[in-house]
N, C-alpha and C positions, 0 to 999 in steps of 0.2 A: 615528569615537570609537572607542579601541581597546577601552576597559575600557567600554563602554555595554552596560547592564543588570546589572551587578556590583551588590555589594552596598556602601551606603555608607559601610561601616566600614574605615578604613584598611587595617587588617591582613589582613583579608580581602578587599579590593578589589586589595590588591596581590599576595596570595597569588593569587587568582585570573587578574586577569591574566598572570602568570609560569607558571601551568598552559595557561590557554590558548594563549598564545603558541608553547606545547613542542610542540602540533600541529595550530595553524591552516592549517598548511602541507599536512599529510598527506594523503595522495591519499583522492577520494571511494567509498567501499564504498557502492553502491545493491544490496542482494539483494532488495528486494521493493518494486516499483511498479507505475504503469498508462504508462507511457510508451507510444507508439504505434511499433512498430518500423520503420514504413512511414517515419519520420522519416530514418532510418541508411541505408535500403535505397538512397537516392540521393543521389551526392555533392552535387547541387546544390539541396537541398531547399528552400523556401522555407515558413515560417510560414503567409506570409497577411498580414491587417492587424493591429494590436496585439489587437482585438476575438478574434480568429479563435486568438489565441495566449493571451491572457489573460482573455478575458472566457467564451465559451463553453463553455469544457472545465472551468470551475472550479467546482463546485458548491458549495465555501466561500462564494467570491463571490455567487454570482446565489440561494441559498437566504437569506440574510441579507437579500437587498434583494428577496426576494417574499414574509418575513416582514411588511414594512412597504407591501407594497400594490403594488412591482412587479411588473407580469406578466413570466413568461418569453417568452412573443410580444415583449415591448418589449425584450428580451434577446436576441434574436436567437436564443433555444433553437429547434431545428426541432420542428415537431410532426412526431407519428408519419405515415409518409407515409397511412394509413390512413384518416388523420381529417380531413372536409373544411375545404376553405382552409387547409390546410396549408402554412406556408411555413418561412424561416428560412433553407434554404440557398441561394436565389437574393438574399439581399442584397448591396446594391451598396454602393462607397466613402461615397457619404453617408448610408446607414444605419447603418452603422458607426460613424463618427462624432456620428452622435445618439446611439448605445446608449452611446459612449465618455462624452460629455458625460452623460447619463442617473447612467453611474455615478460619475461623479465627484462630481456633484451631492448624490450621498448618501453621500458618501466618509465624514460622521462616524457614520454608523452602525459604520462599523470600529474606529472609537478605542478603545484596548485591548484589541484580539482578535488571536490570530497573524495572521489574514489580514489584517490591519493591517499588522503589522511584516513581514511578508513580502513582501508588496507594495510598501510603499517601502523596504525593503534591498535588497529586487530590483533595482528600478529605480534606485538609487543606484551598486550593485555591480557587476550585469552592463551596463547600459545607461547609468551614468554620468549619469543625470537625478537631481538634487536638488531638482527642483521640490516642493512639495506637491500631494497630489491637490485639486483641490479646483474649481469652475466656472471659475472666474478661467484657470488654467490649464490646464484641460481641452484646448485646442487645441494648445497650444503642447507639452504634453508627448506628446500623439498625433502630432503631427508628427515631433517626436523621436525617438519610439519605431519610427514607419515608416523614417525615415531610416534608422536603424538597421541594421533587418531586409533594409534592400536590400542591405547589403554582404555581401560576402562571408566576413567574420568572425564572422557572426552566422547563417549555416549551423548546422544541428544537429551537422553531426561536428565542425566547426570548436570550436564551445561545448563538445563533450565533451573535447576536449583542451584547452581554456582551463579549464572545470571542475576541470581535474584529476581526473578521474571515471576509476578503478583497474577496477571493472566495473558493469554496469546490468545488472538483471535486468527484464525487461518481464514482464506475465501473460497469457497465450494460453490460451483454452479447448481442452480436450483434443480437439474436432475441427479446432481449426487447421491450416493446412496446412503453416504455418512456411517460407511461402515469401520473408515477407521478411527472415526470419533467413539464410533459405537466398541471398539476393539479397545479405546484408552476408557474408556470409563468401566467397561468390565475386567479390565486387568485389576484396579484395585489402586491403582499411581492416583496421587494427589494432587499432581501436575492441572493447574486450571486450563484446559486448551478446550476453545469455541469453536462452533464452526461460524460463519456468515455466508448469508445467502443472499446469491448475487444471479439475478436473471435475464442479464444481458443476452443469452446466447438463444432464448426460447421467447425474447420480446423486441429484438431488431430483426424483423422481417426481411429486412434486405441482408440476412446473413446467408450466405450458401449453403449453409447445410442445416436454414432453420425448420423447414416440414423433416427432416431425422428427429432434429432436438425436442417437436412437436412430440413425435412419436413416444420417443422417451419419458417426458414428461408425462405423456397418458400411464404409461407402463408401471413408474414407477408409482406414480399419484392413485391410479388405479378407476383411472376414470377417461372414458372415451371421447376425447375431445373432435367433439364436431361442429363447435360454436363458440361464440366468444364467450356465450358465459358460463359453458362449462371450461372454459381455458382458464376462465377467473377461479373456478369452481377448484383448478386444480393449483393453482398456483397458491391459493390460500391454505393447501391442505398443505404442501410443501414447507408454507412459512411454517405451519403449526408444526413438523416435524423438526424443523430447525428449530424452533423455540424448546421443543421436549428436548434436545440435546444441548441445550445450555445458550443457543444464538440470542444475542442481545441485539444486533442490527443487521441491514440489509446494504447491500452496496451495489450501485448503478453506473453507469459508465454511459457517456452518452457525447457525441461531436460538440451538440450545442446545448444551453439549459431550455431551449425551446419546450414551452408545456401548450396545450390545446385540449380544452374538453371537451370531447367529441359527444354528439347523438349517440345514445342507444341505438338509434339506425344505422348512422356512421360506422362505428366501434363493430356492430357484428357488419358492414358490407366489406370496409378494409379489410375484415379477419375472414372473412370468406375468396374474399380475390389471393389474399395468402396461400389460404389452404390450396388454391387452383395453381400458383406460381403464376399469379396474374396483377401482383401488388406493383406500385410504378415508386417513383423515387418519392414522388410528395407523399403517396402513401405512407411510406416508411416513417418521414419525418413526422407525419400528422400522428401514426400510431404511436410512436416512440413518445412523444410529447402527451398524449390524453395516457399513456401507462406510466408514466411517470406519476400523475395527477393519481391514478388509480393505487399505485404504491403509497402514495402517501396518503390515501383514504385508507389503507389494510394498516398501515404503521400505526393513524389514528385510534386503530382499533385493537392491534394485536400488542403495542407498545415496542415493536422493534424499532432504534434508530436506525433513520433514512439516511447515506450517506450519498451525495451524488458529485463522479468526477467529471469536470469540465474541460473540452476545450484540446485534446487529444487526437491528430490525424491519425488514425493506426495505419501501420502497414504501408507506410509513405513510399517505399522502397517495393514496386511491383516483382521483382528479379530474385529479392531476397524472401518476400513471403512465397511466391511458386518453388522456391527450393526449400527452403527450411520452416515455412509456416507463420503463425502470429509472435510478437513478441520477442523480437530479435534484433529489437535497438533502432528499427524504424520507424518509431513515432515521433512526430512530429508538433508542437503546439502552433493552436489557432489563435486568434485574434476572437474574446468572449465578450458577450452581452448576456446581463442577466436582467436587468431594472426591466425591461420589456417583457425578456421571456420566460422569467418567471411568473407574471403576473398573473395568467390564470389558476396557476397553484397556487399561489400567497392569497388571490380574493377568496379561494374556497376555502385553504388550512392554515392560511399565516398567521392566526389568531388562536389555533386551536390548542386547547391544555396541554392535551396529551403526545402532539406527536414534537419529535425533535428530528431536525434537520441539517447534517453536518456539509457544507460546503466547499468544494477544492476544486483549486483552478488555476492553469497553465498560462495565465494571459494576467503579468503580471500590472498592467495598466487598471485593470478592474478594479483592484484591491479599494484604494481609497476615493478612488470614483463612484463605486457603485456598493461592492461587498460589504465594506466597512457601515456606509450610511443604512444598507438592507437589514443589517446582523444588529447592528445600534437598533432598529425599530423592533422589527417581527420578534415577537419572541418563543416561534419554533427553531429560527435559524444559529447555528453555531459556524465559525470560520473554522475548517479544517486547516492544519500546519501548511507550510510551504512543501508542495508537492513536486515529487520528480525532477525535474531538472533545477527546481530552486531550493533542493531538499541540501542546503548549503550552509557555511557560515553567512556569508553576503546576502544572500538570499533568504535565511530569515531573519536577517537583522532589516534589510527592507519591508520585511511582512511587517515586524514590529511597530516601523515608523510608521508606516500607511495605513495602519489599522487599529492602533490601540489609540489614539487620540478622539477617533470618533465612536469605535465598540466596546473602548475599554477591554480588558483583557476577560472579563468572565463570560463574554460573547464568543470566547475560541475554545475550540475543543480539544487544548491542548497538544500532547505530540503523537503520532505514529510513526511507528518505522517503517511502513510500508514495502519491507523485502521479501527475497525470496532465502536472499543470502544469511541464513539462521545465525553464524556465527559473529557476524557484525552488528546484533541488533544491540548491544551493550554500549557499540561504540558511537551507535548515530545516537543514542538516547545523550551521550555524553557529550558527544556535540553542541546538541538542543539544549542539554541544563548549562553548558558554559556560555551559548550565544546568550541566553536569557540572563544570565549572570551578569556579564558583560552590560548590556544590554540596559540591566534595572540599574546598575553602578552608574552608567552614564547620568541616568535619570535621578539619583540620590545625589550624587558630586555635585548636578545641578541645581538642588534645591525643590525639584518636581515633585517629590515624593521625600517618605524622611524612611528612618531603617525599620521600623515597624511595618509600614506598606512594605517595603520592598522585600521582605522575610518573609511575610504573606505571600506576597505575590510570584516568589520564585518558588514556594511548594506548589501555588496552584498552578504554575505552568509547569513545574516538572512532575506532578502526580495528579492531584486532586482534578483537573479539568479533565483530562482523559477520563478519570474513572467515574465522575459524573456524569461525562457527554455522553456514555456509552451505557450507563445506566447497569456499570457492574460493580455498584455497593447495594443492589437492589436485593 
């Protein structure tokens, strides 16, 4: 149904459909996400089973099931190798079919959720499967997906072209060798897959394996890291390596937006304590705050767009973290503050002509109170789209309601899918384009904008802003 999800008001519905149709077939710009570059390093990469593709990588699905008492073991989520009796990586086809049946039996949990919309639309639009997810249809849907995945046209590279993806950025640790990106480049395939520099594991000194990560950083950079200055040199060297492989952005996650410009002596002292395993909780907060300013400084020099994701208390469930590790659906939003916390960074770089900083936030109350006014003033700032728990129809609508009157749309970063679930990418972009079309149609029928404005704005929101924000047209 071409006009699905639009307002039932006839005038608004017709306007939304016209706006949507004008952008529905534009290429997809995917400047931030977590798709594994290994998918594209080999021309004949196979996704595996439907469970390998759609269930095991998707924390949106298994966190909901876990909330209703379905264990992650039952869903094939592998436990850490250090956990006695760990399993999950050696499941057979029968196990995967049982997992699929369990998910389908519990699919009513996803009614009226974005996950329910994504998978339903993904099955229909990507796989051509229009059966409803339930116990009765579970085996038929599993067999149909499995049959599709056996075809050459369902290999990752073929889907990349079918999805009309113009550019796709992965997210890669500062210590990543980028070997898969190198393999993609050397293969001669024309798809634009680029890395994104994410240094969190070597910045957050309260990370339990920070020292090991620093050793890896030194090894791959070829620098003996024994001081803060050599640490900075190693980071700058890795950024240059990422940029040489096509990167246009960095990505940083922090619990809060706190920034603090340390003196050279203080930075060196905290780093020295961290190398000895003696850093305090206060040291960690101050060091991360200083490193956000350092990363802004580096971005002002090398041109990499800086992304900052704020407000997730990672691994909130210690039992799940101990057994399964990070990114297992137990990350919970906290209240965020930006006006005071970003002041040190903005004092130094807020007016810099060559720096771009895209802000992402999990506290909706900060949108109109702080983020829109900040982005509506400081030239370096762009507002990233609704993220994670608010990557939904209502979340996107509230976002537009909250920020556009103050920041306009040209201080927004457009859309990014931010997903590990590769086949869901076109569906996620489609939902964003439909939300924007419906929202702009409301503005149009009430007379806030005219048709010329509306059509220019929908194109910007669907395509132009993401391409410009992430310097993908350079």
